[in-house]
C-alpha positions in Angstrom: -40.0 -4.8 -16.3 -36.8 -3.0 -15.3 -38.2 0.5 -14.5 -35.6 2.1 -16.7 -37.2 4.9 -18.7 -36.3 6.1 -22.2 -38.0 9.4 -23.2 -37.2 11.3 -26.4 -37.0 15.1 -26.4 -38.0 15.6 -30.0 -36.7 19.1 -30.8 -38.4 19.1 -34.2 -35.5 18.6 -36.8 -33.1 17.8 -34.0 -30.9 19.3 -31.3 -28.1 20.3 -33.7 -28.5 23.6 -35.6 -27.6 21.8 -38.8 -30.3 19.2 -38.4 -32.7 20.7 -40.9 -30.1 20.3 -43.6 -29.3 16.6 -42.7 -29.3 14.1 -45.6 -32.8 13.3 -46.7 -34.4 16.2 -44.7 -36.5 18.9 -46.3 -37.0 22.4 -44.9 -40.7 22.0 -44.2 -40.7 18.4 -43.0 -41.5 19.3 -39.4 -44.8 20.9 -40.5 -45.9 17.7 -42.3 -48.1 15.2 -40.5 -46.1 12.4 -42.0 -42.9 13.5 -40.2 -44.6 13.2 -36.8 -46.2 9.9 -37.7 -42.8 8.5 -38.6 -41.4 9.8 -35.3 -44.3 8.2 -33.4 -43.9 4.8 -35.1 -40.1 4.8 -34.7 -40.3 5.6 -31.0 -43.1 3.1 -30.1 -41.8 0.3 -32.3 -38.3 0.9 -31.1 -39.1 0.4 -27.4 -39.0 4.1 -26.2 -41.4 4.9 -23.4 -42.5 8.5 -24.4 -41.7 11.6 -26.3 -41.5 15.2 -25.1 -41.9 18.4 -27.1 -40.1 21.5 -25.8 -41.8 24.7 -26.6 -42.4 28.3 -25.5 -45.6 30.5 -25.6 -44.9 32.2 -28.8 -43.3 32.0 -32.3 -39.6 31.4 -31.7 -38.3 30.5 -35.2 -35.0 32.1 -36.1 -34.5 31.8 -39.9 -30.7 32.3 -39.3 -30.7 29.0 -37.5 -33.5 26.9 -38.9 -36.5 27.7 -41.2 -39.2 27.0 -38.5 -40.1 25.2 -35.4 -43.0 22.8 -35.0 -46.7 23.8 -34.7 -48.2 24.1 -31.2 -47.2 20.9 -29.2 -50.7 19.9 -28.1 -51.7 19.8 -31.7 -48.6 18.0 -32.8 -49.0 15.3 -30.0 -52.5 14.7 -31.1 -51.0 13.2 -34.3 -48.6 11.2 -32.3 -51.4 9.8 -30.1 -53.4 8.8 -33.2 -50.5 6.8 -34.5 -49.6 4.9 -31.3 -51.2 2.8 -28.6 -48.5 2.7 -25.8 -46.2 5.7 -26.3 -46.5 8.5 -23.7 -46.6 12.1 -24.8 -45.5 15.2 -22.8 -46.3 18.7 -24.0 -44.7 21.9 -22.7 -47.2 24.3 -21.1 -46.4 27.7 -19.6 -47.9 28.8 -16.3 -47.2 32.3 -17.4 -49.4 32.2 -20.5 -52.4 30.2 -19.4 -55.3 30.4 -17.0 -55.1 27.4 -14.6 -58.8 26.5 -14.5 -59.2 26.7 -18.3 -56.1 24.7 -18.8 -57.0 22.1 -16.3 -60.2 21.3 -18.3 -58.2 20.9 -21.5 -55.6 18.7 -19.8 -58.3 16.3 -18.6 -59.6 16.0 -22.1 -56.2 15.1 -23.4 -55.9 12.6 -20.5 -59.1 10.9 -21.6 -58.3 11.0 -25.3 -54.9 9.5 -24.7 -56.2 7.0 -22.2 -53.7 8.0 -19.6 -50.7 8.5 -21.9 -50.5 12.3 -21.5 -48.3 14.5 -19.4 -47.5 18.2 -19.2 -44.1 19.8 -18.6 -44.6 22.9 -16.4 -42.5 25.8 -17.5 -42.7 29.2 -15.7 -40.9 31.4 -18.2 -42.5 34.1 -20.4 -39.9 35.4 -22.9 -39.9 39.1 -23.7 -41.6 38.7 -27.1 -44.2 36.4 -25.6 -44.9 38.8 -22.7 -45.8 41.4 -25.3 -48.2 39.0 -27.0 -50.0 38.5 -23.7 -49.9 42.2 -22.8 -47.6 41.7 -19.9 -45.6 45.0 -19.4 -42.3 43.1 -18.8 -41.2 39.5 -18.4 -41.5 38.5 -14.7 -38.4 37.8 -12.6 -37.6 34.3 -11.4 -39.2 34.6 -7.9 -42.5 36.0 -9.4 -42.5 33.2 -12.1 -42.2 30.5 -9.5 -44.7 32.1 -7.1 -47.3 32.1 -9.9 -46.4 28.6 -10.9 -46.8 27.3 -7.3 -50.3 28.8 -7.0 -51.1 27.8 -10.6 -50.4 24.1 -9.6 -52.4 24.5 -6.4 -55.4 25.6 -8.5 -54.9 22.7 -10.9 -54.7 20.1 -8.1 -57.8 21.7 -6.4 -59.7 21.6 -9.7 -58.7 18.0 -10.3 -59.7 16.9 -6.8 -63.1 18.7 -7.1 -63.8 17.0 -10.5 -62.8 13.6 -9.1 -64.9 14.0 -5.9 -67.9 15.7 -7.6 -67.7 18.7 -5.4 -67.5 22.5 -6.0 -64.2 24.3 -6.2 -63.0 27.4 -4.2 -59.7 29.2 -4.4 -58.8 32.6 -3.1 -55.1 33.3 -3.6 -52.8 36.2 -4.4 -53.0 35.7 -8.2 -56.1 33.6 -8.8 -59.6 33.6 -7.4 -62.4 31.1 -8.3 -65.7 30.0 -6.9 -67.3 27.2 -9.0 -70.2 25.0 -8.0 -70.3 21.3 -8.5 -73.0 21.8 -11.1 -70.7 24.0 -13.2 -67.8 21.5 -13.2 -67.7 18.5 -15.6 -68.0 16.0 -12.7 -70.2 13.5 -14.5 -68.6 13.4 -17.9 -66.2 10.7 -19.2 -63.1 12.9 -18.6 -63.9 13.2 -14.9 -64.6 9.5 -14.6 -61.4 8.6 -16.3 -59.4 11.1 -14.2 -60.6 9.3 -11.1 -58.4 6.4 -12.1 -55.5 8.1 -14.0 -54.6 11.8 -14.1 -52.1 13.6 -16.3 -48.4 13.3 -15.5 -46.8 16.5 -14.1 -43.2 17.1 -15.3 -40.8 19.9 -14.2 -37.5 20.8 -15.6 -36.2 23.8 -13.7 -32.7 23.3 -12.2 -32.7 26.4 -9.9 -33.5 26.1 -6.2 -37.0 27.4 -6.9 -37.4 24.9 -9.7 -36.2 22.0 -7.5 -38.7 23.1 -4.7 -41.5 23.2 -7.3 -40.5 19.8 -8.6 -40.4 18.2 -5.1 -43.8 19.7 -4.2 -45.6 18.9 -7.5 -43.9 16.8 -10.1 -44.2 13.1 -10.9 -41.1 13.3 -13.1 -38.1 15.7 -13.5 -36.1 16.5 -16.6 -32.7 17.3 -15.1 -29.6 18.8 -16.6 -26.9 17.1 -14.5 -23.9 16.0 -16.5 -21.6 14.5 -13.7 -22.5 11.2 -12.1 -21.9 12.2 -8.5 -23.7 15.5 -8.9 -26.7 13.7 -10.6 -26.9 11.1 -7.8 -26.8 13.9 -5.2 -29.5 15.8 -7.0 -31.8 12.8 -7.3 -31.3 12.0 -3.6 -32.1 15.6 -2.6 -35.2 15.7 -4.7 -36.4 12.4 -3.1 -35.7 13.7 0.4 -37.5 17.0 -0.3 -40.5 15.2 -1.8 -40.8 12.8 1.2 -40.6 15.6 3.6 -43.6 17.1 1.9 -45.4 13.8 2.2 -45.2 13.0 -1.6 -43.8 10.2 -3.7 -40.4 11.1 -5.0 -40.3 12.0 -8.7 -38.7 10.0 -11.4 -35.5 11.8 -12.5 -34.5 11.8 -16.2 -31.3 13.6 -17.1 -31.0 14.9 -20.6 -28.4 13.6 -23.0 -27.7 14.9 -26.5 -26.2 11.9 -28.4 -24.8 10.7 -31.7 -24.3 7.0 -32.3 -21.8 5.1 -34.5 -20.6 1.5 -34.7 -17.1 2.8 -33.8 -15.9 6.0 -32.2 -14.5 7.2 -35.5 -17.9 6.5 -37.2 -19.7 8.3 -34.4 -17.5 11.4 -34.8 -17.9 11.4 -38.6 -21.6 11.0 -38.2 -21.7 14.0 -35.7 -19.7 16.1 -38.2 -22.0 15.2 -41.0 -24.8 17.1 -39.4 -22.9 19.6 -37.2 -20.9 21.1 -40.0 -24.1 22.1 -41.8 -25.1 24.5 -39.0 -24.6 28.3 -39.2 -21.1 29.5 -38.5 -20.5 30.6 -34.9 -23.9 29.4 -33.7 -22.6 27.0 -31.0 -20.5 29.6 -29.3 -23.4 32.1 -29.3 -25.7 29.5 -27.9 -23.2 28.5 -25.3 -22.7 32.1 -24.2 -26.5 32.7 -24.1 -27.0 29.8 -21.8 -24.6 31.4 -19.4 -25.8 35.0 -20.2 -22.3 36.2 -20.9 -20.8 38.1 -23.9 -19.2 35.6 -26.2 -16.4 38.1 -27.0 -15.3 37.8 -23.4 -14.7 34.1 -23.5 -11.0 33.0 -23.5 -11.5 29.7 -25.3 -8.1 28.4 -24.1 -8.9 29.1 -20.4 -10.0 26.3 -18.1 -13.7 25.8 -17.5 -13.4 27.1 -14.0 -12.9 30.6 -15.4 -16.6 30.6 -16.2 -17.3 31.2 -12.5 -15.9 34.8 -12.9 -17.9 35.5 -16.1 -21.3 34.2 -15.2 -24.1 36.7 -16.1 -27.6 37.1 -14.8 -29.4 34.0 -13.4 -32.7 35.7 -14.4 -31.8 35.7 -18.1 -29.5 32.6 -18.3 -30.6 29.1 -17.3 -29.5 28.4 -13.7 -29.8 24.6 -14.2 -27.8 24.5 -17.4 -25.2 26.9 -16.1 -24.6 24.7 -13.1 -24.4 21.5 -15.2 -22.1 23.0 -17.8 -19.5 24.4 -15.3 -19.6 21.2 -13.2 -18.9 19.0 -16.2 -16.0 21.2 -17.4 -14.4 21.2 -13.9 -14.9 17.5 -13.3 -13.2 16.6 -16.6 -10.5 19.3 -16.7 -11.7 20.8 -19.9 -10.9 24.1 -21.5 -13.7 26.5 -22.5 -13.2 25.6 -26.2 -13.5 21.8 -25.4 -16.6 22.6 -23.3 -18.2 24.6 -26.1 -17.7 21.7 -28.5 -18.9 19.2 -26.0 -22.2 20.9 -25.4 -22.6 21.7 -29.1 -25.2 24.4 -28.4 -27.2 22.6 -25.7 -26.8 22.5 -21.9 -27.2 18.8 -21.6 -24.7 15.9 -21.3 -23.2 15.3 -24.8 -22.3 11.8 -26.0 -20.7 10.8 -29.3 -19.8 7.1 -29.3 -20.8 3.5 -29.7 -23.9 1.7 -28.6 -21.9 -0.3 -26.0 -20.3 2.9 -24.6 -23.7 4.6 -24.2 -25.0 1.4 -22.5 -22.1 1.6 -20.1 -23.1 5.1 -19.1 -26.8 4.3 -18.9 -26.3 1.2 -16.8 -23.9 3.0 -14.4 -26.2 6.0 -13.9 -29.3 3.8 -13.5 -27.9 1.1 -11.2 -26.0 3.8 -9.3 -29.2 5.7 -8.4 -28.1 8.8 -10.4 -31.1 8.5 -12.9 -34.3 6.6 -13.5 -33.6 6.7 -17.2 -32.8 9.4 -19.7 -34.4 12.2 -21.7 -32.8 11.7 -25.1 -32.0 14.5 -27.6 -31.0 13.3 -31.0 -28.8 15.6 -33.2 -31.2 15.0 -36.1 -34.7 13.6 -36.4 -35.8 11.1 -37.4 -32.3 10.0 -38.4 -30.8 10.0 -34.9 -33.8 8.3 -33.3 -33.8 5.5 -35.9 -30.1 4.9 -35.3 -30.7 4.8 -31.6 -33.5 2.2 -31.7 -31.7 0.1 -34.3 -28.3 0.1 -32.6 -28.6 1.0 -28.9 -31.9 -0.4 -27.8 -30.8 -4.0 -28.6 -27.8 -3.6 -26.4 -29.9 -2.1 -23.5 -32.2 -5.1 -23.9 -29.3 -7.5 -23.6 -28.3 -5.8 -20.3 -31.8 -6.0 -18.9 -32.5 -2.2 -18.9 -35.2 -2.4 -21.6 -37.8 -5.1 -21.8 -37.6 -7.4 -24.8 -41.2 -6.7 -25.6 -44.2 -4.7 -24.2 -45.6 -6.1 -21.0 -48.7 -8.3 -21.2 -50.4 -6.1 -18.6 -50.8 -2.6 -20.2 -50.3 0.2 -17.7 -50.9 3.7 -19.0 -47.7 5.8 -19.3 -48.7 8.4 -16.7 -49.7 5.7 -14.2 -46.6 3.7 -14.8 -44.2 6.6 -14.1 -46.1 7.5 -11.0 -45.9 3.9 -9.8 -42.1 3.9 -10.5 -41.7 6.8 -8.1 -43.5 5.1 -5.3 
């Protein structure tokens, strides 16, 4: 087994705004159990290691972009688990919209039901509309979000240790206070017994300095946004150093890549346009501007990417990790803002349009060069893009020794395997 990880970020219809109108796709497909069963089977049979569902605490559908998002990720992933035996599943869970003790109990149940194939992506954000749903007067600032998340994870780890050891649990912090006896905890149940061997995988995706500190101190895996090889390698090295200084195993680092595959470069470009041209007019520019928290009207599309440094808006509203990745990529490749907008196509991750062999070249360089432990894949359209990837790219990756030719004879649960890779 190579240790190279392929995880799919299944953004319901796909990462492209035109995905819900892709050939063969119906507007309500992502609310149909059959859609998720097909995703699950394609991913597992195709040699992928896991799938991840990005989400937020609230209804985020915008009918001007796509008719709907998926249902709640924990419910969606229950369907995926029932259809598969090896595939790992990672759900997004907000520390701003949950109680840590109540959530910990639910996560251990998922850990048991999945037999160690479950992980949770820790997000700290609480969008304005969601804050209203949870009767929070205003969305918290970044420092407050990460302070809450840090204590939230301390409660989670304390609860997990108490359940595993059969002891009571005490916590007295700035935001949370608990005093629970051993008799009140599920220390004798099957979830507790299983958690003693395998516990849920913890994933973190924040690219700000607060997010990196949280990842180094708590995460088993990191979804990163780095788009330049040298920057990605430095980020991975720094995360590993930070984790070791805290006495922890370094996390597995999986950069995101939004990709479209074709047998030739021309075919890949045509395939990209097939879906992309079906998206709403002007959406990509608006999405690009929102990632940077700048007014789209202020962008001089002919200016070099370095001009973005003078236009950057609030790091509280915009994504610090995506902003850093976007500007770094533009500078490193000498792109104009117009080229950069097209390149990111509405997302802040590395964007790839090309052949299976070309993607394999990128993957092999990043993995063998210690810039990544694998990738978090975003397909422009689902299940179309995923099917193309497993049919065309996975065989090439197998030929190069990055992906095993068949599942290993000794089954190691997804969560345990990723933790062991980080050792």
